[in-house]
gemmi code that builds the backbone of each chain (N, CA, C; Angstrom):
import gemmi

chains = {
    "A": [
        ("MET", (155.697, 133.552, 116.760), (155.014, 133.154, 117.963), (155.805, 133.567, 119.179)),
        ("ASP", (157.141, 133.484, 119.107), (157.957, 133.854, 120.247), (157.879, 135.358, 120.569)),
        ("ASP", (157.714, 136.194, 119.435), (157.588, 137.623, 119.625), (156.283, 137.980, 120.352)),
        ("ILE", (155.251, 137.258, 120.017), (153.872, 137.528, 120.662), (153.924, 137.066, 122.154)),
        ("ARG", (154.552, 135.855, 122.311), (154.700, 135.315, 123.714), (155.458, 136.310, 124.583)),
        ("LYS", (156.565, 136.846, 124.000), (157.370, 137.806, 124.825), (156.628, 139.084, 125.053)),
        ("LEU", (155.879, 139.580, 124.021), (155.164, 140.774, 124.187), (154.171, 140.642, 125.362)),
        ("ILE", (153.412, 139.532, 125.375), (152.401, 139.380, 126.387), (153.008, 139.111, 127.749)),
        ("GLU", (154.122, 138.410, 127.804), (154.717, 138.171, 129.083), (155.359, 139.412, 129.662)),
        ("THR", (155.903, 140.250, 128.800), (156.430, 141.531, 129.198), (155.312, 142.422, 129.677)),
        ("TRP", (154.186, 142.487, 128.954), (153.021, 143.213, 129.353), (152.579, 142.800, 130.767)),
        ("ALA", (152.455, 141.430, 130.959), (152.010, 140.979, 132.224), (152.920, 141.402, 133.390)),
        ("ARG", (154.297, 141.335, 133.146), (155.200, 141.731, 134.191), (154.965, 143.244, 134.497)),
        ("ALA", (154.821, 144.052, 133.434), (154.631, 145.482, 133.591), (153.279, 145.797, 134.294)),
        ("VAL", (152.240, 144.953, 134.069), (150.989, 145.156, 134.788), (151.245, 144.979, 136.294)),
        ("HIS", (152.003, 143.955, 136.606), (152.253, 143.746, 138.097), (153.128, 144.828, 138.640)),
        ("GLU", (154.086, 145.326, 137.861), (155.066, 146.298, 138.367), (154.543, 147.737, 138.294)),
        ("GLY", (153.413, 147.940, 137.670), (152.777, 149.247, 137.514), (153.554, 150.184, 136.591)),
        ("ASP", (154.129, 149.565, 135.472), (154.938, 150.316, 134.585), (154.009, 150.729, 133.417)),
        ("LEU", (153.327, 151.871, 133.525), (152.335, 152.232, 132.534), (152.844, 152.365, 131.148)),
        ("ALA", (154.098, 152.901, 130.987), (154.679, 153.076, 129.630), (154.837, 151.710, 128.934)),
        ("GLN", (155.292, 150.732, 129.740), (155.495, 149.372, 129.174), (154.161, 148.703, 128.975)),
        ("VAL", (153.183, 148.896, 129.860), (151.892, 148.252, 129.685), (151.217, 148.662, 128.422)),
        ("THR", (151.413, 149.949, 128.019), (150.746, 150.547, 126.900), (151.602, 150.680, 125.661)),
        ("ALA", (152.761, 150.053, 125.670), (153.807, 150.264, 124.612), (153.445, 149.693, 123.266)),
        ("HIS", (152.655, 148.671, 123.215), (152.364, 147.879, 122.033), (150.921, 147.693, 121.752)),
        ("HIS", (150.115, 148.807, 121.780), (148.695, 148.792, 121.533), (148.368, 149.704, 120.429)),
        ("THR", (147.303, 149.298, 119.658), (146.769, 150.158, 118.634), (146.077, 151.344, 119.233)),
        ("ASP", (145.908, 152.397, 118.442), (145.206, 153.564, 118.950), (143.741, 153.283, 119.200)),
        ("ASP", (143.185, 152.271, 118.499), (141.797, 151.977, 118.620), (141.551, 150.698, 119.469)),
        ("ILE", (142.490, 150.372, 120.351), (142.337, 149.239, 121.236), (140.950, 149.234, 121.841)),
        ("VAL", (140.294, 148.017, 121.896), (139.079, 147.861, 122.662), (139.322, 146.745, 123.678)),
        ("MET", (139.221, 147.093, 124.952), (139.423, 146.160, 126.001), (138.137, 145.883, 126.709)),
        ("PHE", (137.674, 144.663, 126.672), (136.553, 144.183, 127.585), (137.160, 143.874, 128.909)),
        ("ASP", (136.990, 144.795, 129.898), (137.652, 144.682, 131.200), (136.755, 143.919, 132.155)),
        ("VAL", (137.358, 143.513, 133.247), (136.600, 142.900, 134.397), (135.544, 143.795, 134.889)),
        ("PRO", (135.867, 145.093, 135.280), (134.841, 145.975, 135.780), (133.939, 146.541, 134.607)),
        ("PRO", (132.806, 147.079, 134.904), (132.046, 147.853, 133.904), (132.831, 149.006, 133.398)),
        ("PRO", (132.496, 149.711, 132.285), (131.253, 149.425, 131.574), (131.273, 148.261, 130.610)),
        ("TYR", (130.148, 147.671, 130.454), (130.079, 146.420, 129.653), (130.662, 146.533, 128.236)),
        ("GLU", (130.611, 147.757, 127.684), (131.088, 147.987, 126.252), (132.591, 148.096, 126.184)),
        ("GLY", (133.209, 148.103, 127.405), (134.639, 148.079, 127.407), (135.317, 149.436, 127.366)),
        ("VAL", (136.624, 149.410, 127.391), (137.446, 150.560, 127.400), (137.964, 150.789, 125.938)),
        ("ARG", (137.630, 151.924, 125.334), (137.813, 152.113, 123.948), (138.810, 153.218, 123.651)),
        ("GLY", (139.880, 152.902, 122.941), (140.874, 153.873, 122.545), (142.054, 153.855, 123.533)),
        ("ILE", (143.244, 154.202, 123.020), (144.420, 154.154, 123.776), (144.447, 155.081, 124.989)),
        ("ASP", (143.767, 156.232, 124.892), (143.729, 157.159, 126.068), (142.879, 156.525, 127.205)),
        ("ALA", (141.775, 155.975, 126.836), (140.943, 155.317, 127.827), (141.641, 154.102, 128.444)),
        ("TYR", (142.345, 153.390, 127.579), (143.125, 152.246, 128.024), (144.187, 152.631, 129.083)),
        ("ARG", (144.923, 153.794, 128.734), (145.901, 154.224, 129.669), (145.267, 154.626, 131.051)),
        ("ALA", (144.082, 155.327, 130.908), (143.492, 155.822, 132.122), (142.821, 154.655, 132.936)),
        ("SER", (142.765, 153.503, 132.421), (142.127, 152.425, 133.117), (143.034, 151.705, 134.190)),
        ("TRP", (144.361, 151.959, 134.073), (145.341, 151.121, 134.850), (145.651, 151.610, 136.302)),
        ("PRO", (145.690, 152.938, 136.585), (146.216, 153.265, 137.895), (145.634, 152.595, 139.120)),
        ("GLY", (144.349, 152.462, 139.199), (143.746, 151.798, 140.286), (144.205, 150.327, 140.423)),
        ("PHE", (144.366, 149.723, 139.343), (144.799, 148.265, 139.318), (146.280, 148.243, 139.873)),
        ("PHE", (147.114, 149.176, 139.347), (148.508, 149.171, 139.763), (148.593, 149.342, 141.303)),
        ("GLU", (147.670, 150.224, 141.834), (147.709, 150.491, 143.286), (147.497, 149.221, 144.063)),
        ("TRP", (146.473, 148.428, 143.524), (146.112, 147.163, 144.169), (147.312, 146.173, 144.051)),
        ("GLN", (147.985, 146.103, 142.925), (149.114, 145.216, 142.793), (150.250, 145.603, 143.715)),
        ("ARG", (150.445, 146.928, 143.900), (151.513, 147.390, 144.829), (151.261, 146.953, 146.294)),
        ("SER", (149.919, 146.733, 146.525), (149.587, 146.390, 148.017), (149.932, 144.989, 148.285)),
        ("GLY", (150.418, 144.251, 147.353), (150.881, 142.872, 147.586), (150.227, 141.848, 146.818)),
        ("ALA", (149.448, 142.253, 145.750), (148.721, 141.287, 144.841), (149.662, 140.669, 143.878)),
        ("VAL", (149.196, 139.626, 143.239), (149.969, 138.972, 142.201), (149.203, 138.970, 140.820)),
        ("PHE", (150.049, 138.963, 139.762), (149.499, 138.888, 138.393), (150.470, 138.018, 137.649)),
        ("ASP", (150.150, 136.669, 137.592), (151.112, 135.738, 136.974), (150.376, 134.912, 135.906)),
        ("ILE", (150.824, 134.980, 134.714), (150.315, 134.106, 133.622), (150.851, 132.679, 133.869)),
        ("GLU", (149.867, 131.781, 133.895), (150.182, 130.353, 134.163), (150.126, 129.505, 132.922)),
        ("GLU", (149.297, 130.030, 131.939), (149.262, 129.236, 130.714), (148.995, 130.323, 129.626)),
        ("LEU", (149.664, 130.163, 128.459), (149.527, 131.068, 127.337), (149.618, 130.277, 125.976)),
        ("GLN", (148.534, 130.383, 125.271), (148.508, 129.799, 123.903), (148.391, 130.937, 122.887)),
        ("VAL", (149.298, 130.860, 121.788), (149.293, 131.807, 120.798), (149.003, 131.136, 119.442)),
        ("VAL", (148.139, 131.825, 118.638), (147.772, 131.351, 117.343), (148.141, 132.525, 116.321)),
        ("GLU", (149.173, 132.320, 115.510), (149.761, 133.434, 114.762), (149.646, 133.208, 113.293)),
        ("GLY", (149.061, 134.234, 112.579), (149.065, 134.237, 111.126), (150.169, 135.192, 110.630)),
        ("ALA", (150.099, 135.554, 109.319), (151.089, 136.503, 108.786), (150.943, 137.852, 109.449)),
        ("ASP", (149.711, 138.383, 109.588), (149.507, 139.768, 109.999), (148.379, 139.848, 111.076)),
        ("VAL", (147.747, 138.810, 111.414), (146.723, 138.797, 112.439), (146.940, 137.597, 113.360)),
        ("ALA", (146.792, 137.766, 114.656), (147.016, 136.704, 115.587), (146.064, 136.820, 116.762)),
        ("PHE", (145.796, 135.764, 117.433), (145.095, 135.861, 118.744), (145.861, 135.011, 119.726)),
        ("ALA", (145.580, 135.258, 121.072), (146.240, 134.564, 122.105), (145.253, 134.495, 123.237)),
        ("PHE", (145.417, 133.416, 124.085), (144.618, 133.409, 125.280), (145.454, 132.770, 126.475)),
        ("ALA", (145.062, 133.239, 127.654), (145.945, 132.964, 128.778), (145.070, 132.744, 130.050)),
        ("VAL", (145.577, 132.017, 130.996), (145.018, 131.847, 132.321), (146.042, 132.424, 133.262)),
        ("ALA", (145.567, 133.281, 134.115), (146.499, 134.041, 135.018), (146.026, 133.982, 136.433)),
        ("ARG", (146.987, 133.941, 137.430), (146.643, 134.157, 138.770), (146.597, 135.697, 139.034)),
        ("CYS", (145.542, 136.218, 139.510), (145.355, 137.662, 139.679), (144.556, 137.772, 141.008)),
        ("ALA", (145.282, 137.982, 142.082), (144.688, 137.796, 143.438), (145.539, 138.540, 144.468)),
        ("ASP", (144.918, 138.717, 145.650), (145.706, 139.168, 146.787), (146.710, 138.020, 147.093)),
        ("ALA", (147.938, 138.502, 147.645), (148.965, 137.570, 147.880), (148.542, 136.331, 148.693)),
        ("GLY", (147.792, 136.540, 149.659), (147.406, 135.389, 150.540), (146.232, 134.594, 150.059)),
        ("ASP", (145.662, 134.920, 148.930), (144.442, 134.362, 148.424), (144.843, 133.000, 147.751)),
        ("ASP", (144.348, 131.921, 148.302), (144.677, 130.692, 147.683), (143.570, 130.128, 146.933)),
        ("SER", (142.597, 130.942, 146.475), (141.432, 130.524, 145.683), (141.971, 129.847, 144.369)),
        ("PRO", (141.340, 128.781, 143.844), (141.801, 128.280, 142.571), (141.324, 129.044, 141.384)),
        ("VAL", (140.447, 130.038, 141.651), (139.858, 130.846, 140.497), (140.977, 131.615, 139.800)),
        ("ARG", (140.924, 131.651, 138.518), (141.909, 132.388, 137.674), (141.284, 133.409, 136.780)),
        ("LEU", (141.989, 134.348, 136.386), (141.642, 135.426, 135.404), (141.896, 134.704, 134.026)),
        ("ARG", (140.892, 135.036, 133.174), (140.997, 134.510, 131.784), (141.316, 135.752, 130.869)),
        ("LEU", (142.234, 135.666, 129.992), (142.739, 136.697, 129.113), (142.665, 136.274, 127.686)),
        ("THR", (142.099, 137.063, 126.780), (142.222, 136.875, 125.421), (142.756, 138.148, 124.712)),
        ("PHE", (143.685, 138.013, 123.756), (144.257, 139.059, 123.045), (144.052, 138.922, 121.522)),
        ("GLY", (143.765, 140.009, 120.833), (143.708, 140.039, 119.405), (144.817, 140.936, 118.938)),
        ("LEU", (145.662, 140.569, 118.024), (146.812, 141.297, 117.597), (146.841, 141.491, 116.071)),
        ("THR", (147.490, 142.632, 115.698), (147.744, 142.922, 114.286), (149.194, 143.289, 114.076)),
        ("LYS", (149.724, 143.036, 112.975), (151.134, 143.457, 112.662), (151.159, 144.702, 111.774)),
        ("ALA", (151.919, 145.660, 112.254), (152.115, 146.903, 111.440), (153.606, 147.179, 111.406)),
        ("ASP", (154.119, 147.426, 110.244), (155.563, 147.697, 110.020), (156.411, 146.697, 110.717)),
        ("GLY", (156.021, 145.382, 110.601), (156.796, 144.378, 111.147), (156.680, 144.014, 112.624)),
        ("ALA", (155.855, 144.825, 113.314), (155.779, 144.662, 114.760), (154.357, 144.384, 115.115)),
        ("TRP", (154.174, 143.387, 116.084), (152.851, 143.063, 116.534), (152.374, 144.145, 117.546)),
        ("GLN", (151.029, 144.360, 117.439), (150.388, 145.331, 118.325), (149.089, 144.670, 118.866)),
        ("ILE", (148.689, 144.958, 120.087), (147.445, 144.472, 120.700), (146.282, 145.395, 120.297)),
        ("ALA", (145.310, 144.873, 119.567), (144.142, 145.620, 119.131), (142.901, 145.368, 119.953)),
        ("HIS", (142.974, 144.219, 120.723), (141.775, 143.846, 121.534), (142.275, 143.026, 122.721)),
        ("GLU", (141.658, 143.302, 123.856), (141.864, 142.449, 125.083), (140.534, 142.164, 125.642)),
        ("HIS", (140.410, 140.981, 126.222), (139.170, 140.560, 126.950), (139.621, 139.922, 128.243)),
        ("HIS", (139.289, 140.546, 129.308), (139.678, 139.990, 130.703), (138.436, 139.612, 131.372)),
        ("SER", (138.339, 138.445, 132.014), (137.185, 138.106, 132.828), (137.535, 137.057, 133.872)),
        ("PHE", (136.737, 137.115, 134.917), (136.640, 135.973, 135.836), (135.318, 135.245, 135.515)),
        ("PRO", (135.295, 133.838, 135.716), (134.004, 133.236, 135.568), (133.026, 133.747, 136.556)),
        ("HIS", (131.780, 133.673, 136.204), (130.696, 134.183, 137.097), (130.518, 133.189, 138.155)),
        ("GLN", (130.662, 133.641, 139.397), (130.426, 132.769, 140.573), (128.969, 132.667, 140.940)),
        ("GLN", (128.533, 131.448, 141.066), (127.130, 131.305, 141.419), (126.944, 131.707, 142.873)),
        ("ALA", (125.791, 132.329, 143.097), (125.508, 132.813, 144.456), (125.256, 131.642, 145.350)),
    ],
    "B": [
        ("MET", (136.023, 138.872, 105.343), (135.418, 139.501, 106.516), (133.848, 139.180, 106.503)),
        ("ASP", (133.242, 139.140, 105.316), (131.820, 138.797, 105.226), (131.566, 137.338, 105.642)),
        ("ASP", (132.504, 136.422, 105.279), (132.340, 135.039, 105.651), (132.305, 134.901, 107.201)),
        ("ILE", (133.222, 135.547, 107.861), (133.350, 135.437, 109.255), (132.129, 136.110, 109.934)),
        ("ARG", (131.696, 137.258, 109.386), (130.574, 137.956, 110.003), (129.313, 137.023, 109.832)),
        ("LYS", (129.216, 136.407, 108.759), (128.016, 135.522, 108.491), (128.154, 134.307, 109.441)),
        ("LEU", (129.347, 133.706, 109.556), (129.532, 132.571, 110.368), (129.110, 132.879, 111.911)),
        ("ILE", (129.525, 134.046, 112.332), (129.216, 134.452, 113.762), (127.727, 134.781, 113.948)),
        ("GLU", (127.201, 135.408, 112.943), (125.755, 135.779, 113.032), (124.854, 134.520, 112.928)),
        ("THR", (125.340, 133.566, 112.074), (124.544, 132.326, 112.051), (124.673, 131.513, 113.344)),
        ("TRP", (125.849, 131.514, 113.857), (126.098, 130.841, 115.145), (125.199, 131.510, 116.256)),
        ("ALA", (125.128, 132.795, 116.324), (124.351, 133.482, 117.328), (122.838, 133.120, 117.156)),
        ("ARG", (122.385, 133.038, 115.942), (120.995, 132.694, 115.769), (120.697, 131.243, 116.225)),
        ("ALA", (121.692, 130.382, 115.914), (121.532, 128.970, 116.293), (121.578, 128.843, 117.809)),
        ("VAL", (122.404, 129.683, 118.451), (122.468, 129.684, 119.945), (121.013, 130.018, 120.510)),
        ("HIS", (120.413, 130.996, 119.919), (119.041, 131.390, 120.367), (118.080, 130.262, 120.045)),
        ("GLU", (118.198, 129.670, 118.907), (117.201, 128.657, 118.474), (117.435, 127.293, 119.048)),
        ("GLY", (118.613, 127.094, 119.735), (118.925, 125.809, 120.310), (119.200, 124.738, 119.288)),
        ("ASP", (119.901, 125.196, 118.181), (120.248, 124.269, 117.166), (121.666, 123.861, 117.255)),
        ("LEU", (121.908, 122.756, 118.069), (123.198, 122.279, 118.443), (124.128, 121.997, 117.242)),
        ("ALA", (123.552, 121.360, 116.261), (124.393, 120.986, 115.078), (124.948, 122.290, 114.412)),
        ("GLN", (124.154, 123.271, 114.356), (124.580, 124.573, 113.745), (125.509, 125.351, 114.695)),
        ("VAL", (125.274, 125.276, 115.961), (126.111, 125.995, 116.937), (127.569, 125.456, 116.854)),
        ("THR", (127.642, 124.113, 116.586), (128.926, 123.492, 116.694), (129.520, 123.130, 115.329)),
        ("ALA", (128.928, 123.735, 114.256), (129.263, 123.299, 112.926), (130.644, 123.786, 112.456)),
        ("HIS", (131.201, 124.833, 112.995), (132.418, 125.445, 112.500), (133.436, 125.782, 113.607)),
        ("HIS", (133.712, 124.721, 114.352), (134.629, 124.809, 115.403), (135.754, 123.755, 115.196)),
        ("THR", (136.958, 124.117, 115.751), (138.039, 123.223, 115.688), (137.894, 122.126, 116.740)),
        ("ASP", (138.539, 120.981, 116.622), (138.434, 119.889, 117.626), (138.981, 120.365, 118.995)),
        ("ASP", (139.909, 121.263, 118.926), (140.541, 121.650, 120.181), (140.109, 123.071, 120.653)),
        ("ILE", (138.878, 123.484, 120.251), (138.212, 124.685, 120.770), (138.437, 124.890, 122.270)),
        ("VAL", (138.767, 126.074, 122.672), (138.806, 126.462, 124.114), (137.888, 127.606, 124.267)),
        ("MET", (136.878, 127.381, 125.047), (135.933, 128.471, 125.374), (136.034, 128.849, 126.803)),
        ("PHE", (136.348, 130.151, 127.029), (136.196, 130.717, 128.366), (134.784, 131.148, 128.527)),
        ("ASP", (134.000, 130.442, 129.251), (132.515, 130.628, 129.333), (132.156, 131.480, 130.499)),
        ("VAL", (130.981, 131.994, 130.555), (130.511, 132.784, 131.683), (130.564, 131.994, 132.993)),
        ("PRO", (130.030, 130.821, 133.034), (130.119, 129.983, 134.306), (131.459, 129.388, 134.449)),
        ("PRO", (131.758, 128.850, 135.627), (133.008, 128.049, 135.852), (132.947, 126.808, 134.983)),
        ("PRO", (134.037, 126.075, 134.851), (135.270, 126.284, 135.547), (136.093, 127.390, 134.813)),
        ("TYR", (136.936, 127.973, 135.685), (137.741, 129.168, 135.143), (138.600, 128.832, 133.969)),
        ("GLU", (139.056, 127.546, 133.871), (139.975, 127.212, 132.774), (139.200, 126.979, 131.423)),
        ("GLY", (137.951, 127.053, 131.563), (137.067, 126.985, 130.319), (136.691, 125.650, 129.932)),
        ("VAL", (136.033, 125.563, 128.794), (135.501, 124.350, 128.183), (136.480, 123.988, 127.115)),
        ("ARG", (137.072, 122.755, 127.150), (138.143, 122.403, 126.256), (137.794, 121.240, 125.393)),
        ("GLY", (137.881, 121.402, 124.084), (137.573, 120.287, 123.144), (136.181, 120.373, 122.719)),
        ("ILE", (135.988, 119.839, 121.447), (134.612, 119.994, 120.848), (133.621, 119.149, 121.583)),
        ("ASP", (133.910, 118.012, 122.194), (132.928, 117.268, 122.938), (132.485, 118.074, 124.159)),
        ("ALA", (133.378, 118.602, 124.857), (132.979, 119.455, 126.041), (132.212, 120.682, 125.551)),
        ("TYR", (132.594, 121.232, 124.428), (131.898, 122.383, 123.918), (130.435, 121.978, 123.586)),
        ("ARG", (130.160, 120.928, 122.970), (128.887, 120.481, 122.624), (128.061, 120.274, 123.953)),
        ("ALA", (128.732, 119.652, 124.931), (128.009, 119.335, 126.132), (127.640, 120.547, 126.970)),
        ("SER", (128.269, 121.698, 126.662), (128.003, 122.946, 127.433), (126.729, 123.588, 127.113)),
        ("TRP", (126.141, 123.258, 126.051), (125.027, 124.078, 125.548), (123.628, 123.775, 126.023)),
        ("PRO", (123.224, 122.558, 126.255), (121.798, 122.282, 126.495), (121.102, 123.060, 127.574)),
        ("GLY", (121.762, 123.342, 128.667), (121.185, 124.186, 129.719), (120.869, 125.548, 129.227)),
        ("PHE", (121.901, 126.093, 128.401), (121.625, 127.477, 127.926), (120.451, 127.457, 126.900)),
        ("PHE", (120.344, 126.411, 126.074), (119.217, 126.347, 125.114), (117.869, 126.325, 125.818)),
        ("GLU", (117.814, 125.623, 126.969), (116.617, 125.514, 127.684), (116.230, 126.909, 128.209)),
        ("TRP", (117.206, 127.663, 128.687), (116.937, 129.006, 129.152), (116.379, 129.917, 127.990)),
        ("GLN", (117.071, 129.777, 126.879), (116.643, 130.584, 125.715), (115.191, 130.258, 125.314)),
        ("ARG", (114.868, 129.015, 125.377), (113.492, 128.602, 125.019), (112.462, 129.155, 125.919)),
        ("SER", (112.909, 129.436, 127.177), (111.966, 129.976, 128.160), (111.562, 131.438, 127.902)),
        ("GLY", (112.136, 132.011, 126.764), (111.784, 133.336, 126.425), (112.907, 134.311, 126.486)),
        ("ALA", (114.154, 133.879, 126.633), (115.320, 134.747, 126.706), (115.779, 135.192, 125.283)),
        ("VAL", (116.611, 136.183, 125.302), (117.038, 136.708, 123.989), (118.604, 136.542, 123.874)),
        ("PHE", (119.087, 136.455, 122.637), (120.540, 136.405, 122.398), (120.764, 137.156, 121.009)),
        ("ASP", (121.066, 138.416, 121.164), (121.096, 139.227, 119.948), (122.461, 140.008, 119.903)),
        ("ILE", (123.172, 139.762, 118.869), (124.476, 140.558, 118.691), (124.073, 141.971, 118.331)),
        ("GLU", (124.618, 142.973, 118.970), (124.304, 144.361, 118.643), (125.474, 145.000, 117.966)),
        ("GLU", (126.659, 144.534, 118.160), (127.888, 145.130, 117.586), (128.817, 144.003, 117.279)),
        ("LEU", (129.474, 143.951, 116.098), (130.379, 142.917, 115.750), (131.542, 143.587, 114.978)),
        ("GLN", (132.730, 143.451, 115.434), (133.900, 143.881, 114.671), (134.791, 142.645, 114.340)),
        ("VAL", (135.243, 142.534, 113.105), (136.031, 141.428, 112.647), (137.407, 141.995, 112.157)),
        ("VAL", (138.487, 141.307, 112.570), (139.884, 141.660, 112.076), (140.380, 140.420, 111.486)),
        ("GLU", (140.562, 140.384, 110.107), (140.808, 139.129, 109.369), (142.154, 139.243, 108.688)),
        ("GLY", (142.971, 138.209, 108.901), (144.160, 138.018, 108.073), (143.988, 136.960, 107.063)),
        ("ALA", (145.079, 136.399, 106.506), (144.966, 135.345, 105.439), (144.417, 134.068, 106.052)),
        ("ASP", (144.894, 133.721, 107.227), (144.519, 132.410, 107.809), (144.259, 132.443, 109.284)),
        ("VAL", (144.402, 133.573, 109.897), (144.056, 133.792, 111.305), (143.227, 135.065, 111.399)),
        ("ALA", (142.235, 135.047, 112.304), (141.407, 136.210, 112.472), (140.854, 136.275, 113.909)),
        ("PHE", (140.394, 137.426, 114.301), (139.684, 137.449, 115.600), (138.516, 138.443, 115.390)),
        ("ALA", (137.543, 138.320, 116.311), (136.344, 139.135, 116.257), (135.872, 139.396, 117.632)),
        ("PHE", (135.209, 140.504, 117.851), (134.624, 140.717, 119.200), (133.221, 141.381, 118.988)),
        ("ALA", (132.333, 141.078, 119.918), (130.985, 141.501, 119.825), (130.384, 141.823, 121.133)),
        ("VAL", (129.373, 142.612, 121.068), (128.515, 142.980, 122.266), (127.119, 142.398, 122.003)),
        ("ALA", (126.480, 141.684, 122.918), (125.247, 141.049, 122.676), (124.337, 141.208, 123.817)),
        ("ARG", (123.013, 141.303, 123.491), (122.042, 141.280, 124.521), (121.745, 139.810, 124.783)),
        ("CYS", (121.876, 139.443, 126.065), (121.701, 138.030, 126.420), (121.041, 138.114, 127.780)),
        ("ALA", (119.630, 138.017, 127.795), (118.906, 138.306, 128.998), (117.466, 137.708, 128.846)),
        ("ASP", (116.778, 137.617, 130.033), (115.399, 137.304, 129.979), (114.683, 138.308, 129.127)),
        ("ALA", (113.574, 137.894, 128.478), (112.852, 138.815, 127.615), (112.463, 140.134, 128.153)),
        ("GLY", (111.987, 140.091, 129.442), (111.539, 141.337, 130.056), (112.627, 142.115, 130.722)),
        ("ASP", (113.893, 141.697, 130.644), (114.996, 142.292, 131.385), (115.490, 143.530, 130.584)),
        ("ASP", (115.310, 144.712, 131.115), (115.737, 145.898, 130.294), (117.015, 146.462, 130.882)),
        ("SER", (117.794, 145.663, 131.538), (119.119, 146.040, 132.032), (120.026, 146.441, 130.855)),
        ("PRO", (120.793, 147.532, 131.032), (121.736, 147.949, 129.892), (122.955, 147.003, 129.835)),
        ("VAL", (123.162, 146.104, 130.748), (124.361, 145.233, 130.789), (124.323, 144.281, 129.590)),
        ("ARG", (125.422, 144.128, 128.924), (125.548, 143.250, 127.751), (126.608, 142.240, 127.960)),
        ("LEU", (126.430, 141.108, 127.216), (127.454, 140.028, 127.155), (128.542, 140.473, 126.179)),
        ("ARG", (129.783, 140.235, 126.521), (130.938, 140.465, 125.668), (131.439, 139.155, 125.111)),
        ("LEU", (131.673, 139.154, 123.829), (132.131, 137.902, 123.156), (133.425, 138.232, 122.332)),
        ("THR", (134.404, 137.354, 122.497), (135.567, 137.374, 121.600), (135.754, 136.057, 120.942)),
        ("PHE", (136.122, 136.062, 119.687), (136.308, 134.836, 118.869), (137.718, 134.864, 118.326)),
        ("GLY", (138.407, 133.707, 118.341), (139.660, 133.532, 117.566), (139.387, 132.462, 116.498)),
        ("LEU", (139.717, 132.760, 115.298), (139.429, 131.881, 114.140), (140.703, 131.483, 113.384)),
        ("THR", (140.652, 130.297, 112.732), (141.697, 129.911, 111.892), (141.041, 129.307, 110.595)),
        ("LYS", (141.783, 129.433, 109.428), (141.313, 128.909, 108.248), (141.886, 127.569, 107.831)),
        ("ALA", (141.084, 126.604, 107.572), (141.546, 125.293, 107.132), (140.754, 124.882, 105.913)),
        ("ASP", (141.453, 124.484, 104.835), (140.881, 124.091, 103.575), (139.899, 125.156, 103.078)),
        ("GLY", (140.335, 126.411, 103.214), (139.530, 127.459, 102.704), (138.344, 127.901, 103.545)),
        ("ALA", (138.143, 127.286, 104.651), (136.968, 127.572, 105.476), (137.384, 128.103, 106.878)),
        ("TRP", (136.772, 129.099, 107.394), (137.074, 129.585, 108.716), (136.413, 128.693, 109.798)),
        ("GLN", (137.139, 128.483, 110.863), (136.657, 127.784, 112.043), (137.005, 128.545, 113.282)),
        ("ILE", (136.093, 128.394, 114.247), (136.401, 129.068, 115.557), (137.170, 128.203, 116.490)),
        ("ALA", (138.335, 128.617, 116.874), (139.295, 127.855, 117.743), (139.228, 128.363, 119.162)),
        ("HIS", (138.657, 129.522, 119.340), (138.581, 130.095, 120.704), (137.376, 130.950, 120.853)),
        ("GLU", (136.741, 130.942, 122.076), (135.655, 131.862, 122.388), (135.879, 132.280, 123.828)),
        ("HIS", (135.567, 133.518, 124.004), (135.607, 134.079, 125.390), (134.308, 134.856, 125.576)),
        ("HIS", (133.515, 134.413, 126.526), (132.208, 135.020, 126.843), (132.262, 135.552, 128.249)),
        ("SER", (131.857, 136.825, 128.470), (131.774, 137.347, 129.848), (130.823, 138.440, 130.106)),
        ("PHE", (130.337, 138.584, 131.203), (129.645, 139.805, 131.650), (130.683, 140.597, 132.526)),
        ("PRO", (130.558, 141.941, 132.466), (131.420, 142.647, 133.389), (131.092, 142.263, 134.818)),
        ("HIS", (132.103, 142.407, 135.738), (131.855, 142.096, 137.132), (131.094, 143.242, 137.766)),
        ("GLN", (129.976, 142.952, 138.363), (129.126, 143.939, 139.056), (129.613, 144.173, 140.459)),
        ("GLN", (129.854, 145.445, 140.790), (130.295, 145.813, 142.134), (129.127, 145.423, 143.071)),
        ("ALA", (129.459, 144.946, 144.235), (128.489, 144.604, 145.271), (127.855, 145.879, 145.823)),
    ],
}
model = gemmi.Model(1)
for chain_id, residues in chains.items():
    chain = gemmi.Chain(chain_id)
    for i, (resn, *xyz) in enumerate(residues, 1):
        res = gemmi.Residue()
        res.name, res.seqid = resn, gemmi.SeqId(i, " ")
        for name, pos in zip(("N", "CA", "C"), xyz):
            atom = gemmi.Atom()
            atom.name, atom.element = name, gemmi.Element(name[0])
            atom.pos, atom.b_iso = gemmi.Position(*pos), 0.0
            res.add_atom(atom)
        chain.add_residue(res)
    model.add_chain(chain)
structure = gemmi.Structure()
structure.add_model(model)
structure.setup_entities()
């Protein structure tokens, strides 16, 4: 459980720092990410996953934050999932709304890899 | 894998049919659902999960659809996750946008239970 917690916390820090190598260091080749922006069917495959990050990094560099506030991990022998609540906002934004993150992980050669991510904000009523 | 696939497909049918007993039949007491509507921190515990459904059932009865179009399951010995793309819309709505679903499952006494759900639509740009 500590390995997965560390993996996700390291990933989150790299997301904030714009470290693409670290962000993508522990993903399966067939990662499927349901991301906040379209397309609805998500980002599929490690190449598409890599390509999805630069715009987000640019925003983070402008002074935004990406901080995991709560992380729960449920770990089996070779499959696990985890979910988190994170602050993901402009630095001055004091909205209580948080990003919700879910991860699906598999173990290969003794090491955990992320095979699925789901990122979303709740739908704000108009 | 077939057990989990059947569990989720049965759940989805019950969601459409408004069958609360069936929708909530295979969940852990401490289920955490990140739902489409607020609150951002999700619906926590089986009582809150049960209470979250009636409004949705009413909408489904008005002629809406809830159909899983794609479902992938990754199953370990006692922990699993799954993700799906579903049509969730008014009957006449031909939008290509789909609901994204992620499930985290655990096995207890030989039976799979859903411990986590994450439902979202992609964020539409203004």
